[in-house]
TORLUM-506045 format. One line per field, with one value per residue (C-alpha): residue in one letter; residue number from 1; x, y, z. Coordinates in pm, 1 decimal. Last residue first. Layout:
rest = A/...
nr = NUM/...
xx = X/...
yy = Y/...
zz = Z/...
REM end
This chain:
rest = G/V/W/L/D/Y/D/D/A/A/T/V/E/G/E/V/F/D/G/P/N/L/G/T/A/G/E/L/F/V/R/G/D/I/E/P/A/D/A/S/S/R/G/I/A/G/D/A/N/V/E/D/I/L/T/E/I/T/K/G/I/K/T/Q/L/K/A/A/S/I/A/Q/Q/L/T/M/F/R/E/W/R/E/Q/K/L/D/D/S/V/H/N/P/L/D/N/A/R/A/G/K/V/P/S/Y/Q/F/C/G/V/R/D/L/Q/A/E/R/I/F/D/L/L/V/D/F/D/D/E/T/E/G/P/F/G/V/I/F/T/S/R/L/T/I/D/P/C/I/D/R/W/V/K/I/R/E/L/S/K/E/A/A/A/P/R/K/M/R/K/L/I/A/P/S/G/H/Q/F/P/V/D/L/Y/P/L/I/K/G/E/A/M/L/P/I/I/K/D/V/H/P/Y/P/Y/V/Y/H/L/R/V/W/I/G/F/E/G/L/A/E/C/L/T/Q/M/C/T/K/L/P/R/G/N/W/F/G/T/R/Y/K/T/D/V/G/Y/A/S/T/D/Q/S/I/V/L/L/E/R/V/G/A/R/V/L/R/E/A/E/E/M/V/D/G/I/P/R/S/V/L/D/G/R/M/D/P/I/I/C/F/S/C/R/H/N/C/G/E/S/I/K/L/Y/A/Y/H/R/P/T/L/K/I/G/Q/P/P/V/L/D/A/F/P/D/H/A/P/T/H/P/L/F/T/H/V/A/S/V/V/E/E/Y/A/A/P/G/T/V/S/L/V/K/P/H/Q/Q/M/I/S/Q/A/D/S/G/K/G/M/C/G/T/V/I/V/R/G/N/S/S/I/A/E/G/I/T/D/L/S/E/Q/K/A/S/D/I/F/G/C/T/N/V/V/V/V/D/A/G/E/F/T/P/V/I/D/Y/G/D/I/K/L/Q/T/L/I/R/E/S/D/V/L/A/K/P/C/G/L/S/I/F/G/I/S/K/K/S/A/D/T/M
nr = 441/440/439/438/437/436/435/434/433/432/431/430/429/428/427/426/425/424/423/422/421/420/419/418/417/416/415/414/413/412/411/410/409/408/407/406/405/404/403/402/401/400/399/398/397/396/395/394/393/392/391/390/389/388/387/386/385/384/383/382/381/380/379/378/377/376/375/374/373/372/371/370/369/368/367/366/365/364/363/362/361/360/359/358/357/356/355/354/353/352/351/350/349/348/347/346/345/344/343/342/341/340/339/338/337/336/335/334/333/332/331/330/329/328/327/326/325/324/323/322/321/320/319/318/317/316/315/314/313/312/311/310/309/308/307/306/305/304/303/302/301/300/299/298/297/296/295/294/293/292/291/290/289/288/287/286/285/284/283/282/281/280/279/278/277/276/275/274/273/272/271/270/269/268/267/266/265/264/263/262/261/260/259/258/257/256/255/254/253/252/251/250/249/248/247/246/245/244/243/242/241/240/239/238/237/236/235/234/233/232/231/230/229/228/227/226/225/224/223/222/221/220/219/218/217/216/215/214/213/212/211/210/209/208/207/206/205/204/203/202/201/200/199/198/197/196/195/194/193/192/191/190/189/188/187/186/185/184/183/182/181/180/179/178/177/176/175/174/173/172/171/170/169/168/167/166/165/164/163/162/161/160/159/158/157/156/155/154/153/152/151/150/149/148/147/146/145/144/143/142/141/140/139/138/137/136/135/134/133/132/131/130/129/128/127/126/125/124/123/122/121/120/119/118/117/116/115/114/113/112/111/110/109/108/107/106/105/104/103/102/101/100/99/98/97/96/95/94/93/92/91/90/89/88/87/86/85/84/83/82/81/80/79/78/77/76/75/74/73/72/71/70/69/68/67/66/65/64/63/62/61/60/59/58/57/56/55/54/53/52/51/50/49/48/47/46/45/44/43/42/41/40/39/38/37/36/35/34/33/32/31/30/29/28/27/26/25/24/23/22/21/20/19/18/17/16/15/14/13/12/11/10/9/8/7/6/5/4/3/2/1
xx = 12326.2/12082.5/11753.6/11555.8/11257.8/10937.3/10673.6/10900.2/11218.2/11479.7/11819.1/11968.9/12330.2/12579.3/12837.3/12915.6/12989.1/13058.6/12927.9/12807.9/13021.6/13049.5/13170.0/12807.9/12678.1/12473.4/12163.0/12247.0/11889.0/11827.8/11587.0/11306.1/11232.4/11140.8/11397.5/11678.0/11674.1/11628.2/11653.9/12099.9/12070.7/12030.6/12168.1/12063.0/12419.9/12342.3/12152.0/12349.0/12308.4/12496.4/12354.5/12384.3/12546.8/12577.4/12427.1/12560.1/12334.8/12381.2/12122.3/11915.7/11628.4/11564.8/11276.8/11089.2/11137.0/10945.4/10657.9/10630.1/10597.9/10389.4/10143.1/10199.7/10097.4/9782.5/9692.2/9795.0/9555.2/9297.5/9333.2/9377.6/9047.4/8892.0/9031.0/8948.4/8590.7/8579.8/8702.3/8470.6/8565.4/8547.8/8329.3/8485.6/8820.2/8794.7/9069.8/9281.7/9430.6/9658.4/9616.2/9571.3/9636.1/9341.3/9456.8/9407.1/9532.0/9848.8/10059.9/10424.8/10552.5/10846.9/10933.0/10692.8/10530.6/10385.1/10150.8/9946.2/10013.6/9883.2/9545.8/9538.3/9532.7/9261.0/9060.9/9100.1/8967.3/8715.5/8567.5/8569.2/8836.0/8653.6/8930.7/9189.1/9069.9/9407.4/9754.7/10070.5/10449.1/10728.9/11008.9/11162.4/11442.4/11668.5/11793.6/11704.2/11842.5/11842.0/11508.3/11370.0/11475.4/11267.4/10976.6/10904.5/10888.7/10635.4/10468.4/10489.1/10406.3/10127.5/10051.7/10103.0/10367.7/10360.2/10126.1/9799.3/9663.0/9350.7/9531.9/9675.8/9319.3/9215.5/9473.3/9406.1/9745.6/9837.6/10079.6/10361.9/10649.0/10976.4/11186.4/11495.0/11751.3/11976.8/12302.5/12494.7/12823.0/12726.5/12746.9/12359.7/12277.5/12471.4/12259.7/11932.9/12030.8/12024.5/11667.7/11608.2/11644.2/11250.4/11104.6/11021.1/11030.1/11306.7/11245.0/11535.1/11867.3/12081.1/12530.6/12693.7/13046.9/13314.7/13390.1/13333.5/12943.9/12935.3/13024.7/12867.5/12543.7/12621.6/12641.7/12316.4/12131.3/12264.6/12485.0/12758.6/13083.4/13459.2/13693.7/13962.7/13830.2/13522.4/13409.6/13050.2/12912.8/12504.1/12253.9/12042.5/12057.2/11684.3/11696.2/12015.3/11854.7/11501.6/11515.7/11615.9/11251.3/11201.4/11578.9/11737.2/12037.1/12126.2/12516.1/12620.8/12938.5/13032.2/13384.7/13466.0/13640.4/13301.3/13144.9/13393.6/13407.0/12990.5/13014.0/13285.2/13025.8/12748.8/12955.5/13122.1/12759.6/12596.2/12312.6/11984.7/11704.9/11368.0/11098.5/10965.6/11021.9/10667.5/10442.1/10620.7/10532.6/10210.0/10129.7/9764.9/9738.4/10072.2/10195.3/10526.6/10876.0/10987.8/11182.7/11557.0/11865.7/12084.3/12068.8/12324.5/12131.9/12453.2/12544.5/12803.3/12862.8/12462.0/12293.8/12215.1/12539.3/12717.1/12969.9/13150.5/13489.5/13427.3/13392.1/13661.2/13563.1/13727.3/14095.7/14112.4/13998.0/13749.1/13642.2/13307.2/13079.2/12732.9/12353.2/12074.6/11792.0/11927.7/12220.6/11975.6/11787.4/12058.5/12133.1/11776.8/11757.9/12078.8/11971.3/11618.6/11583.7/11242.3/11034.3/11102.8/10902.6/11088.6/11044.1/10780.0/10555.3/10247.0/10186.7/9855.6/9835.0/10195.6/10227.8/9860.3/10010.6/10346.9/10075.1/9877.1/10203.7/10572.1/10697.3/10525.2/10750.0/11106.4/11171.6/11065.9/11270.2/11149.3/11280.4/11029.5/11256.6/10982.8/10642.3/10757.8/10950.0/10601.9/10417.3/10639.7/10610.6/10222.4/10240.0/10490.8/10291.5/9937.6/10131.6/10252.5/9892.1/9752.6/10016.4/10363.8/10414.9/10712.3/10862.0/11273.5/11224.2/11478.8/11499.1/11718.0/11909.7/11941.4/11998.3/11595.0/11464.8/11725.2/11984.2/12222.0/12424.3/12710.1/12734.1/13069.5/12960.9/13060.1/12892.7/12529.3/12668.2/12677.2/12359.8/12196.8/12326.7/12233.4/11858.9/11819.2/11961.4/11683.2/11431.8/11532.9/11535.9/11120.6/10944.7/11107.5/11405.7/11416.9/11755.6/11865.9/12105.6/12332.1/12518.6/12910.0/13074.3/12935.3/13120.6/12994.1/13170.3
yy = 18421.3/18123.7/18079.6/17803.0/17549.7/17414.2/17684.3/17944.9/18090.3/18409.2/18499.2/18231.1/18314.8/18061.1/17777.7/17516.3/17132.4/17036.3/16663.5/16818.5/17057.6/17458.6/17749.5/17824.3/17968.2/18260.2/18164.0/17904.5/17767.9/17490.2/17208.2/17098.8/16703.8/16376.8/16351.0/16362.3/16441.2/16782.0/16888.8/16891.3/17144.2/17045.7/17186.1/17364.9/17544.5/17813.4/17936.4/17745.9/17443.9/17277.0/16955.2/16821.0/17069.5/17001.9/17310.3/17467.0/17691.6/18070.7/18214.2/18552.5/18366.6/18050.2/18187.0/18177.5/17771.6/17755.7/17895.8/17737.4/17415.6/17480.7/17671.4/17368.8/17118.9/17335.4/17315.4/16980.4/16810.2/17004.7/16874.5/16535.5/16504.0/16653.9/16393.2/16107.8/16233.4/16258.2/15886.3/15752.8/15601.1/15244.8/15170.1/14822.3/14665.9/14351.1/14578.6/14668.7/14328.1/14365.7/14085.0/14303.2/14668.8/14892.7/15308.9/15529.6/15903.1/15980.3/16277.3/16369.4/16583.8/16744.1/16999.6/16873.7/17133.6/16818.6/17068.0/17166.2/16808.7/16624.8/16872.8/16793.8/16386.1/16488.5/16647.1/16333.6/16074.6/16311.6/16328.8/15968.9/15702.2/15374.9/15286.3/15508.8/15823.2/16020.6/15817.7/16000.4/16031.9/16144.9/16398.6/16574.0/16823.1/16881.6/17202.1/17209.5/16871.5/16779.0/16958.2/16899.0/16498.1/16515.2/16704.1/16467.6/16180.0/16350.1/16373.6/16042.9/15884.1/16088.6/15928.2/15591.4/15330.9/14984.3/15050.4/14788.8/14997.9/14963.1/15072.3/15393.0/15481.4/15473.7/15649.5/15960.5/16111.0/15851.5/15750.7/15826.8/15721.4/15885.0/16037.7/16166.5/16454.9/16617.0/16470.1/16246.5/16335.9/16708.0/16643.2/16754.0/16525.2/16240.9/16339.5/16237.7/15884.5/15846.8/15879.6/15660.1/15404.8/15483.4/15405.2/15621.5/15427.9/15545.9/15489.6/15708.5/15829.4/16043.7/16059.5/16341.1/16295.0/16294.0/15913.2/15845.6/15913.7/15589.4/15431.2/15643.8/15506.4/15174.8/15169.3/15379.0/15103.9/14783.1/14474.7/14564.7/14655.9/14506.1/14672.3/14450.8/14667.5/14599.7/14301.6/14217.1/14149.4/14032.4/14279.5/13951.7/13896.2/13959.5/14298.0/14384.9/14668.8/14769.4/15124.3/15126.5/14947.4/14885.3/14934.6/15281.7/15470.2/15757.2/15811.4/16170.9/16292.2/15964.7/15981.2/15642.4/15608.8/15690.3/15416.0/15143.3/15275.8/15232.6/14861.9/14780.9/14903.1/14740.5/14413.3/14472.6/14515.2/14204.8/14238.0/14252.5/13972.6/14146.3/13946.0/13847.7/14067.6/14006.7/13906.6/14134.4/14407.4/14356.1/14689.0/14837.0/14613.7/14715.4/14349.2/14466.0/14223.5/14380.2/14270.9/14361.3/14483.9/14750.6/14933.7/15183.4/15443.6/15671.5/15975.4/16185.9/15976.9/15993.6/15752.2/15413.0/15231.2/14956.5/14836.7/14987.6/14860.7/14973.1/14685.1/14675.7/14508.6/14680.3/14669.5/14286.2/14192.6/13840.2/13667.7/13651.0/13330.9/13448.0/13254.5/13516.5/13303.7/13087.4/13337.9/13607.8/13397.3/13263.7/13674.5/13695.0/13371.6/13476.6/13858.7/13772.7/14099.1/14080.7/13822.9/13582.1/13647.8/13455.6/13469.5/13724.5/13621.1/13508.9/13919.6/13977.8/13612.5/13595.8/13905.6/13839.3/13491.7/13665.0/13923.9/13593.5/13510.1/13676.9/13834.7/14190.9/14316.6/14248.6/14028.5/14038.2/13898.5/14031.9/13967.9/14046.1/14443.6/14699.2/14538.9/14346.6/14636.3/14836.0/14564.4/14489.8/14866.9/14885.8/14616.9/14789.0/15087.2/14910.9/14754.7/15097.4/15227.4/14920.4/14990.6/14824.3/14595.4/14758.5/14550.5/14519.9/14466.3/14300.8/14329.6/14093.1/14145.4/14528.5/14814.7/14826.2/14832.6/15154.4/15278.8/14954.7/14779.2/14537.8/14157.1/14005.2/13826.3/14101.2/14368.7/14121.0/14104.0/14495.3/14537.4/14292.7/14459.7/14775.7/14679.9/14564.3/14924.8/15045.9/14851.4/14980.7/15335.6/15260.2/15174.1/15083.3/15006.5/14933.5/14748.7/14695.3/14405.4/14322.5/14034.0/14126.9/14097.2/14427.4/14550.6/14898.8/15198.5
zz = 1761.9/1841.4/1755.9/1947.6/1809.9/1995.0/2027.2/1946.9/2042.1/1978.3/2040.4/2244.4/2311.9/2179.9/2261.6/1972.5/1944.5/1623.4/1508.9/1141.9/1044.4/1091.1/860.6/742.4/1064.8/903.5/1073.5/1386.9/1431.6/1722.9/1704.8/1876.6/1969.4/1795.2/1512.6/1702.1/2090.2/2219.4/2560.7/2517.8/2267.4/1860.6/1599.5/1246.7/1070.3/824.1/495.8/274.8/457.6/752.2/907.4/1253.9/1499.6/1850.5/2012.5/2408.0/2609.7/2682.6/2785.4/2674.5/2521.2/2734.0/2939.1/2602.8/2548.5/2869.4/2786.3/2412.8/2573.5/2864.1/2562.1/2346.8/2607.0/2678.7/2304.4/2220.8/2547.6/2369.3/2058.7/2157.7/2360.8/2027.9/1857.6/2093.0/2125.2/1722.0/1710.6/1989.7/2295.7/2381.2/2642.8/2716.1/2715.3/2489.7/2253.9/2556.2/2551.4/2238.5/1984.6/1697.5/1778.6/1859.7/1839.2/2150.1/1985.8/2051.9/2257.0/2221.2/2497.3/2554.5/2831.9/3113.8/3364.0/3571.8/3700.5/3413.7/3223.3/3524.3/3514.7/3183.4/3272.9/3600.6/3307.9/3066.1/3359.1/3436.0/3081.8/3098.0/2957.5/2942.0/2666.6/2617.8/2370.9/2499.3/2498.9/2643.8/2562.2/2751.0/2757.5/3128.9/3036.5/3386.2/3434.1/3767.2/3882.7/4269.0/4332.2/3942.7/3993.8/4342.0/4193.0/3895.0/4159.7/4371.7/4004.4/3932.5/4244.7/4189.3/3884.1/4013.0/3780.2/3635.0/3390.1/3340.1/3110.9/3301.2/3638.1/3420.7/3334.6/3712.0/3793.2/3619.8/3484.0/3119.4/2889.8/3150.5/2895.4/3036.1/2848.0/3038.6/2988.1/3229.6/2981.6/3150.0/3385.7/3402.9/3772.0/3763.8/3541.0/3756.8/4029.4/3826.5/3810.4/4145.4/4122.9/3910.8/4161.5/4243.1/3961.2/3673.2/3390.2/3122.8/2781.0/2662.9/2824.1/2614.8/2673.7/2527.5/2498.6/2779.5/2750.0/3122.3/3150.7/2926.7/3275.9/3541.6/3363.3/3306.4/3692.9/3733.2/3506.3/3631.1/3538.9/3800.9/3641.9/3731.4/3547.5/3318.9/3031.8/3063.4/3299.4/3428.2/3708.3/3746.2/3836.6/3898.7/3535.1/3479.6/3680.9/3489.4/3295.1/3427.1/3446.7/3025.5/2990.6/2605.1/2518.9/2442.8/2495.4/2265.8/2285.6/2129.4/1972.4/1770.2/1622.9/1530.1/1902.0/2035.7/1849.7/1973.5/2308.6/2304.5/2188.5/2446.5/2677.4/2580.3/2540.4/2947.3/3053.6/2952.3/2758.7/2894.1/2831.5/2950.1/2831.1/2463.3/2140.8/1962.8/2280.0/2505.4/2211.5/2215.7/2407.2/2481.4/2788.7/2963.5/3014.9/3175.6/3141.5/2834.0/2535.4/2435.8/2597.4/2597.8/2266.5/2189.0/1912.6/1763.3/1716.2/1481.6/1192.1/1072.9/1154.6/946.5/1093.9/961.3/1212.4/1468.0/1386.3/1042.8/788.4/532.7/237.8/-68.0/80.7/224.6/-109.9/-3.3/-286.8/-246.8/-245.4/-257.1/-255.1/-304.2/-183.4/59.9/203.1/200.0/446.3/646.3/705.2/813.8/1061.1/1230.1/1317.9/1401.8/1634.8/1567.4/1333.8/1020.4/699.0/389.3/-12.1/2.2/-321.1/-127.4/-78.2/122.4/234.4/340.2/511.1/681.4/828.0/980.0/1128.4/1277.8/1425.3/1419.1/1140.7/1176.6/1451.5/1180.6/926.4/509.7/254.0/-102.3/-446.7/-689.8/-709.5/-805.7/-767.6/-447.3/-314.0/-328.5/-189.4/106.6/192.9/162.9/397.5/651.3/641.2/718.3/1021.1/1111.2/1101.1/1295.2/1615.4/1706.5/1417.0/1243.0/952.3/852.5/490.8/330.0/-71.2/-285.0/-622.4/-577.8/-811.6/-882.5/-489.2/-493.9/-219.6/-264.2/23.8/-124.4/12.7/84.5/410.9/659.9/492.3/530.6/875.8/941.2/771.5/1027.0/1329.3/1147.4/1076.9/1468.3/1589.5/1343.5/1498.4/1841.1/1653.8/1628.2/1268.7/978.6/815.9/420.1/306.0/-61.5/-71.7/-396.2/-502.0/-606.1/-912.7/-1019.5/-744.9/-651.3/-649.6
REM end
């Protein structure tokens, strides 16, 4: 029960898993400082909104959420990716009642703002004020995001993340491993490794040697994966750029040390469009790399995202993209229509594609990829797979296979399996499949 003498914080976290980790860190510190966390605007003494500023629709959602919080509560502190530069000015112009605005990963500034506008010096109660060693988590108990770095060194023309979050800053590998160990001890069965560019981990520190439990560890992607693989849980890699050294990670997948799953943001298949995007990898080399990965680990699941309708994209460019998709035969794919973002260099490129043409190309892309995904899932019928259970209801259990990241990929349905619990691992034979999901008997 909430202690009426305590000050309470309402918290809204918008955007990507990286922002979610920022929210978890802020909430952990506020809990340590003696504040209660409540689930409603009305029950809070102040509301914190962690915004997303990646694309215009996300910015509008953030602005709408701030407005809702002000209307329902009146005392709002804003942080996150919209909290810098002109976006911060836009927030204050539209919502002048906002108490404070800070940028992304501004943990100390947010906590300081809460202390300023909601002073609180509680009497410490060791029985009521316990904070778990792994901190406050916004994910279910059995999986967690593990952020290994902040910022990005790339300057993709459609992206403003470096402007918001700065250049790459890798966390010390000892700190990352200690956090991972705390999470595993708390019952986490799956770690999802995230960053802006997971492949670049350690570049900024020149792969400095750190220490975990007295062991020297090199700050690099391969060493991190080898160490995380020792926990005996699922380890899933996200936001992996297809650099040559990623090839060294694939044997770990083939050996079962980490999940045979890579989330690689290819973005396009046309060399001309990739050049306009200022992406760091060529499509031809990506196809070669995919073949190498599958030769080493035939069961690997490849996930990616693509943009259609980028400025200057011709019909020939789009056809090249479709050919890339046909040849790559990716398992999981997300596709977005290009959307201008204030401050992005792509806005100044010539020959913007009409909205109608973007929609038409998106539909053609998704029709092709849907058929590829469905065909791949049909090949799993009759095979035995391991499933991590996410939820259980009166009809049975719902989980995910090694090929499925939470919230963005498919699901596995176990009808009638009501005796399971979230976090359980179960094996079963695939009996049916549709375009995205599996059924296990």
